[in-house]
C-alpha positions as CSV (number, residue, x, y, z in Angstrom):
1,A,14.4,0.5,-10.6
2,C,13.3,3.2,-8.4
3,A,16.0,2.7,-5.8
4,F,18.8,2.4,-8.6
5,A,17.6,5.6,-10.3
6,G,17.3,7.3,-6.9
7,L,20.9,6.1,-6.0
8,W,22.0,7.6,-9.5
9,N,20.1,10.7,-9.3
10,C,22.1,11.6,-5.9
11,V,25.5,11.5,-7.8
12,T,25.1,15.3,-8.5
13,I,25.7,18.8,-7.2
14,N,22.2,19.8,-7.8
15,P,20.2,19.8,-4.5
16,L,16.7,19.1,-6.1
17,N,18.3,16.0,-7.7
18,I,19.5,14.9,-4.7
19,A,16.1,15.6,-2.9
20,A,14.3,13.7,-5.7
21,G,16.8,10.6,-5.5
22,V,16.6,10.6,-1.7
23,W,12.6,10.5,-2.2
24,M,12.9,7.7,-5.0
25,M,14.8,5.6,-2.6
26,L,12.2,6.0,0.0
27,N,9.6,5.3,-2.5
28,A,11.3,1.8,-3.3
29,F,11.5,1.1,0.3
30,V,7.9,1.7,0.9
31,L,6.8,-0.2,-1.9
32,F,9.0,-3.1,-1.1
33,L,7.4,-2.9,2.7
34,C,3.7,-2.7,1.2
35,E,4.0,-5.1,-1.8
36,A,6.9,-7.7,-0.9
37,P,7.5,-7.8,3.0
38,F,9.4,-11.2,2.3
39,C,12.1,-9.2,0.8
40,C,12.3,-7.0,4.2
41,Q,12.1,-10.2,6.8
42,F,14.9,-8.2,8.6
43,I,12.9,-5.3,9.5
44,E,10.6,-6.1,12.6
45,F,7.7,-4.0,11.5
46,A,7.5,-4.9,7.9
47,N,4.5,-7.4,8.4
48,A,2.6,-5.0,10.3
49,I,2.9,-2.3,7.5
50,S,2.1,-4.7,5.0
51,A,-1.1,-5.9,6.8
52,R,-2.1,-2.4,7.1
53,A,-1.3,-1.7,3.5
54,D,-3.4,-5.0,2.5
55,K,-6.6,-3.3,4.4
56,L,-6.5,-0.3,2.1
57,R,-8.9,-0.2,-0.9
58,P,-7.5,-0.3,-4.4
59,W,-8.4,3.3,-5.1
60,Q,-6.3,4.5,-1.9
61,K,-3.4,2.4,-2.7
62,A,-3.6,3.9,-6.5
63,A,-3.9,7.4,-5.2
64,F,-1.1,6.7,-2.7
65,Y,1.5,5.0,-5.2
66,C,0.8,7.6,-8.1
67,G,1.3,10.6,-5.7
68,M,4.4,8.9,-4.2
69,A,5.8,8.6,-8.0
70,V,4.7,11.9,-8.9
71,F,6.5,14.1,-6.4
72,P,10.0,13.2,-7.5
73,V,9.2,14.1,-11.0
74,M,7.8,17.4,-10.0
75,L,11.0,18.1,-7.9
76,S,13.4,17.3,-10.8
77,L,12.2,16.5,-14.3
78,T,15.0,14.3,-15.6
79,L,14.9,11.1,-17.6
80,T,16.3,9.4,-14.6
81,T,13.2,10.4,-12.3
82,L,10.7,9.6,-15.2
83,F,12.2,6.2,-15.6
84,G,12.7,5.5,-12.2
85,N,9.2,6.4,-11.1
86,A,7.5,4.6,-13.9
87,I,7.2,1.3,-12.0
88,A,5.9,2.9,-9.0
89,F,3.6,4.9,-11.2
90,A,2.5,1.8,-13.1
91,T,1.8,0.0,-9.6
92,G,-0.7,3.0,-8.8
93,V,-2.3,2.8,-12.4
94,L,-2.6,-1.0,-11.9
95,Y,-4.5,-0.5,-8.4
96,G,-6.8,2.4,-10.0
97,L,-7.7,-0.4,-12.9
98,S,-8.6,-2.9,-10.4
99,A,-10.7,-0.3,-8.3
100,L,-12.7,0.2,-11.7
101,G,-13.7,-3.4,-11.4
102,K,-14.0,-6.3,-13.9
103,K,-15.0,-5.5,-17.5
104,G,-18.3,-7.0,-18.1
105,D,-19.3,-9.1,-21.2
106,A,-21.5,-8.0,-24.2
107,I,-24.1,-10.4,-23.3
108,S,-24.7,-9.1,-19.7
109,Y,-24.9,-5.7,-21.1
110,A,-27.3,-6.6,-23.6
111,R,-29.7,-8.5,-21.2
112,I,-29.6,-5.3,-18.9
113,H,-30.4,-3.0,-22.2
114,Q,-33.4,-5.3,-23.1
115,Q,-34.7,-5.5,-19.7
116,Q,-34.7,-1.8,-19.6
117,K,-36.0,-1.4,-23.1
118,Q,-39.2,-3.7,-22.0
119,M,-39.7,-1.9,-18.6
120,D,-39.7,1.7,-20.5
121,E,-42.2,0.0,-22.8
122,E,-44.5,-1.3,-20.1
123,K,-44.2,2.2,-18.5
124,L,-45.2,3.9,-21.8
125,T,-48.1,1.4,-22.5
126,G,-49.3,1.8,-18.8
127,A,-49.3,5.6,-19.3
128,L,-51.2,5.2,-22.5
129,E,-53.7,2.9,-21.0
130,G,-54.3,5.4,-18.0
131,Q,-54.9,8.3,-20.4
132,A,-57.6,6.2,-22.3
């Protein structure tokens, strides 16, 4: 979607739209290299770039993909750039959510809260006994 929207964005006279379209096509190429290197088997360095991208932490990928997707929108705020970069931005958001970690269940949180409550009560009773 990013590549097609970028190509469509280049069919204009406005230089900012052309720059945003070229950047969007570059974004699509980088996303293919990092996320789906099997689509770029004809490129020799695709596996090396994919391996390097796999070593990045999820929050680093999130910042990279979201930053990559926001730049063309800042260059040219049109419907084409918004829709074209939505998938790249969504990929960054998903990596950001995975960086936050798995959601805990209510039972675990209740146990932790109960343990903290017991520790606070023990500290309070220990302090009261120390005063007496």
